[in-house]
C-alpha positions as CSV (number, residue, x, y, z in Angstrom):
1,M,79.6,-79.7,34.6
2,G,76.2,-80.2,32.9
3,S,73.9,-82.9,34.0
4,K,73.0,-85.6,31.9
5,K,69.6,-85.6,30.5
6,R,67.2,-88.4,31.4
7,K,65.4,-90.1,28.6
8,L,61.8,-91.0,29.2
9,S,61.5,-94.6,28.9
10,L,58.3,-96.3,27.2
11,E,57.1,-97.4,30.6
12,G,57.4,-93.7,32.1
13,Y,55.5,-92.5,29.2
14,I,52.8,-95.3,29.6
15,D,52.4,-94.5,33.4
16,F,51.9,-90.7,32.6
17,L,49.3,-91.5,30.0
18,N,47.7,-93.9,32.5
19,S,47.6,-91.0,35.1
20,H,45.8,-88.8,32.8
21,K,48.8,-86.4,32.6
22,Q,49.0,-86.2,36.7
23,L,52.3,-87.8,36.9
24,P,55.1,-85.1,38.1
25,L,57.8,-85.0,35.3
26,T,61.0,-83.3,34.9
27,V,61.6,-80.4,32.1
28,D,63.3,-82.8,30.1
29,C,60.6,-85.6,30.0
30,L,57.7,-83.0,29.6
31,S,59.8,-81.8,26.4
32,Q,60.7,-85.3,25.1
33,I,56.8,-86.0,25.4
34,F,56.2,-82.6,23.5
35,S,58.8,-83.7,20.9
36,I,57.7,-87.1,20.2
37,H,54.1,-85.7,19.3
38,G,55.9,-83.9,16.4
39,F,56.3,-80.6,17.8
40,K,59.4,-78.7,18.2
41,K,61.1,-78.5,21.6
42,L,60.3,-75.6,23.7
43,K,62.6,-73.8,25.9
44,V,60.0,-72.5,28.5
45,A,59.4,-72.5,32.1
46,K,58.2,-76.0,33.5
47,K,54.6,-74.7,34.2
48,E,54.2,-73.6,30.6
49,L,55.6,-76.8,29.3
50,R,53.3,-78.8,31.7
51,D,50.3,-76.7,30.2
52,A,51.5,-77.4,26.6
53,V,51.9,-81.1,27.1
54,K,48.5,-81.2,28.8
55,T,46.5,-79.9,25.5
56,L,48.1,-82.9,23.5
57,D,46.5,-85.9,22.6
58,L,48.5,-88.4,23.8
59,I,49.2,-91.4,21.7
60,D,48.6,-94.9,23.5
61,P,51.5,-97.0,22.4
62,S,49.8,-100.4,23.2
63,R,49.3,-102.6,20.1
64,S,46.1,-101.8,18.6
65,T,45.7,-105.2,17.4
66,L,46.3,-106.9,21.0
67,R,42.5,-107.0,21.8
68,A,40.9,-106.9,18.8
69,S,39.2,-110.1,17.5
70,I,41.7,-111.1,14.7
71,S,41.6,-114.5,13.4
72,S,45.1,-116.5,14.6
73,N,44.7,-118.1,11.3
74,A,45.3,-115.0,9.2
75,W,48.0,-115.4,6.8
76,L,50.0,-113.7,4.0
77,T,51.5,-114.8,0.7
78,Q,55.0,-114.7,0.4
79,E,54.5,-112.0,-2.2
80,E,52.3,-109.8,0.0
81,L,54.9,-110.3,3.2
82,I,57.9,-109.2,0.7
83,G,55.9,-106.4,-0.6
84,D,54.8,-105.1,3.0
85,L,58.7,-105.1,3.9
86,S,59.7,-103.2,0.9
87,R,57.1,-100.6,1.4
88,L,57.9,-100.3,5.1
89,D,61.7,-100.1,3.8
90,W,62.9,-102.5,6.4
91,Q,66.4,-102.8,5.9
92,E,68.0,-103.4,9.3
93,C,68.6,-106.9,8.5
94,C,68.4,-109.4,5.6
95,V,65.3,-111.5,5.8
96,T,66.5,-115.3,5.2
97,A,63.4,-117.2,6.2
98,I,59.8,-117.0,6.5
99,E,58.0,-119.6,8.8
100,T,54.4,-120.0,9.0
101,L,53.1,-120.7,12.5
102,N,49.2,-122.1,13.1
103,S,48.3,-121.6,9.4
104,S,45.0,-123.3,8.2
105,F,46.6,-123.8,4.8
106,P,48.5,-127.2,4.6
107,E,50.8,-125.8,1.9
108,Q,51.6,-123.2,4.0
109,R,52.8,-125.4,7.0
110,S,56.3,-125.0,8.3
111,D,57.1,-128.6,7.8
112,S,56.6,-128.2,3.8
113,I,59.7,-128.4,1.6
114,P,61.6,-125.1,1.5
115,K,62.1,-123.9,-2.1
116,A,65.4,-122.3,-3.2
117,K,66.3,-118.6,-2.0
118,R,65.6,-115.8,-4.3
119,K,66.8,-112.3,-4.2
120,K,64.3,-109.9,-4.7
121,S,64.7,-106.4,-6.3
122,A,63.7,-104.7,-3.0
123,G,66.8,-106.3,-1.3
124,V,64.8,-108.9,0.4
125,D,66.1,-112.5,0.1
126,A,63.6,-115.0,1.2
127,A,63.4,-118.8,1.5
128,A,59.7,-119.7,0.7
129,E,58.3,-121.8,3.5
130,G,55.1,-120.0,3.7
131,A,54.2,-116.5,4.9
132,G,53.3,-116.0,8.5
133,S,56.2,-114.9,10.7
134,V,59.9,-113.6,9.8
135,S,62.9,-114.4,11.1
136,S,66.1,-112.6,10.5
137,A,69.7,-113.4,10.6
């Protein structure tokens, strides 16, 4: 019987990153790290795989804007939001509402009267209450 391969969790990857590549990982986990950085999985000895992973510039999955000085009053128009979703080809679910949180523009506060839903050509439905956050059905 073959053993079930253990998947590397995001937390496991971050721990490995924070340990400066010093945590002992299984061959499967090392192979996953190598693969998520765009390389073909290698079928080599653990030492060779560990050496290959040590040569990688590991990607920090932390949000790049988390510690940035971005204004909490930053806003997007409905058209910009729909355009961004279309470019991302985001189709996991249909957007049915756009709600603005913490907007400095009175016409974009969530207490404004919602407009009728419109079907966009990119397959995105949106009710125009503003454009700050997206909730999906």
